[in-house]
C-alpha positions in Angstrom: -1.1 187.7 256.0 -4.7 188.9 256.4 -6.8 186.0 257.6 -9.0 184.8 254.7 -12.2 182.7 254.7 -10.8 181.1 251.6 -8.1 179.3 253.4 -10.4 176.6 254.9 -12.3 176.3 251.6 -9.0 175.9 249.6 -7.7 173.3 252.0 -11.0 171.4 251.8 -11.0 171.4 248.0 -7.4 170.2 247.9 -8.3 167.3 250.1 -10.8 166.0 247.4 -9.4 167.1 244.1 -5.9 166.5 242.5 -5.8 170.0 241.0 -7.2 173.2 242.5 -7.2 176.6 240.7 -7.3 179.9 242.5 -8.7 182.8 240.5 -9.4 186.4 241.4 -8.4 190.0 240.5 -4.7 191.0 240.3 -3.0 191.8 243.5 -5.7 190.3 245.6 -3.5 187.8 247.4 -3.9 184.6 245.4 -0.2 183.8 245.5 0.1 184.6 249.2 -2.9 182.5 249.9 -1.5 179.5 248.0 1.9 179.8 249.6 0.3 180.0 253.1 -2.1 177.1 252.7 0.4 174.9 250.9 3.7 176.0 252.5 5.0 172.4 252.3 4.7 172.4 248.5 7.4 173.8 246.2 6.4 177.2 244.7 7.1 177.6 241.0 6.4 180.7 239.0 6.0 180.3 235.3 6.5 184.1 235.0 10.2 183.3 235.0 11.2 182.8 231.3 13.6 179.9 232.1 11.0 178.0 234.1 8.3 178.7 231.5 10.6 177.4 228.7 11.2 174.2 230.7 7.5 173.7 231.2 6.7 174.4 227.6 9.6 172.5 225.9 9.6 169.5 228.2 6.3 169.3 230.1 6.9 165.7 231.2 10.3 166.5 232.6 9.0 169.6 234.2 6.2 167.8 236.0 8.6 164.9 237.0 10.6 167.5 238.9 7.7 167.8 241.3 6.8 164.2 242.2 4.6 165.3 245.1 3.1 168.2 243.2 3.6 172.0 243.5 2.0 175.4 243.5 2.3 176.5 239.9 1.9 180.2 239.7 1.1 181.9 236.3 0.5 178.5 234.7 -1.5 180.1 231.9 1.9 181.0 230.4 2.4 177.4 229.4 -1.1 176.2 228.1 0.2 172.9 226.7 1.2 172.0 230.2 -2.4 171.4 231.1 -2.8 168.4 228.9 0.3 166.7 230.5 -1.0 167.7 233.9 -4.3 166.1 233.2 -2.6 162.9 232.2 -0.5 162.8 235.3 -3.3 163.4 237.8 -5.7 161.1 236.0 -3.1 158.3 236.5 -2.6 158.9 240.2 -5.8 160.7 241.5 -3.8 161.9 244.6 -5.7 164.9 246.1 -4.1 168.3 246.3 -1.2 167.6 244.0 -1.1 170.8 242.1 -2.4 174.3 243.0 -2.8 176.7 240.0 -3.2 181.2 239.2 -5.6 180.7 236.3 -6.7 183.8 234.6 -7.2 187.0 236.5 -8.8 190.4 235.9 -7.7 193.9 236.9 -10.7 194.9 239.0 -13.9 193.4 240.4 -16.8 195.7 241.4 -19.7 194.7 243.5 -22.9 195.9 241.9 -26.3 195.1 243.5 -24.9 192.0 245.1 -23.2 190.7 242.0 -19.6 190.9 241.0 -18.5 192.7 237.8 -15.0 192.0 236.3 -13.2 194.8 234.6 -10.0 194.5 232.5 -8.0 197.7 231.7 -5.6 197.9 228.8 -3.3 200.8 228.1 -3.3 200.4 224.3 -5.7 201.6 221.6 -5.6 198.2 219.9 -7.1 195.2 221.6 -5.7 191.8 221.0 -7.3 188.4 221.5 -5.4 187.9 224.8 -7.1 190.9 226.3 -10.3 189.0 226.6 -9.0 185.7 228.2 -9.4 186.6 231.8 -12.9 188.1 231.3 -14.0 185.1 229.2 -12.8 182.7 231.9 -14.8 184.7 234.5 -17.9 184.4 232.4 -17.4 180.6 232.1 -17.0 180.3 235.9 -19.9 182.6 236.8 -22.3 181.2 234.2 -25.7 182.8 234.2 -24.9 184.8 237.3 -22.3 186.8 235.4 -22.6 190.5 235.2 -21.5 191.9 231.9 -17.7 192.2 232.0 -16.1 195.5 230.9 -12.9 196.0 229.0 -11.6 199.6 229.3 -8.9 200.7 226.7 -7.2 203.7 225.2 -9.2 203.6 222.0 -12.2 205.7 221.0 -14.9 203.2 220.0 -17.4 201.7 222.4 -18.7 198.3 221.2 -19.5 194.8 222.3 -16.9 192.2 221.3 -16.8 188.5 222.3 -19.8 189.1 224.6 -17.8 191.8 226.5 -18.5 195.5 226.7 -15.5 197.3 225.3 -15.3 201.0 226.4 -12.9 203.8 225.9 -11.3 205.0 229.1 -12.8 208.5 228.4 -16.3 206.9 229.0 -15.5 205.8 232.6 -17.6 208.6 234.1 -20.6 207.2 232.3 -20.3 203.6 233.6 
């Protein structure tokens, strides 16, 4: 694994908070980082349909399977799990119980010292889910956020949900 400055920060946050989320662009090493820093914790991917169904259909039973916590990758696939997770950690307040993937984006560009998230969709139709990672980025970045971009296979440039939506043909103009 490539040494990362985030390792120490992640370990420090987990020593003070019961749940820590790791966010970033796809394929940036979030899972590798979590597994390295929390090697003693079970790793569970909710990308697996069987695991996701267990977490969705029986959240209490799912969480009970991990009495000392776990690294929950792709937790956004079971959104109802978060309410049960909150109840569990509020009751115990043990630091570093659960480590979560949160939402991610496809690319992040550095522009004039700021980071700009970009999501890329292959379809010409944009569904509500296409905006989730970018909206989460905006929430986390607050007023320092640079306008997110959503690139898609359609033809119309517009602003939707506070996000610049652009056809892939316009990439040269960005």
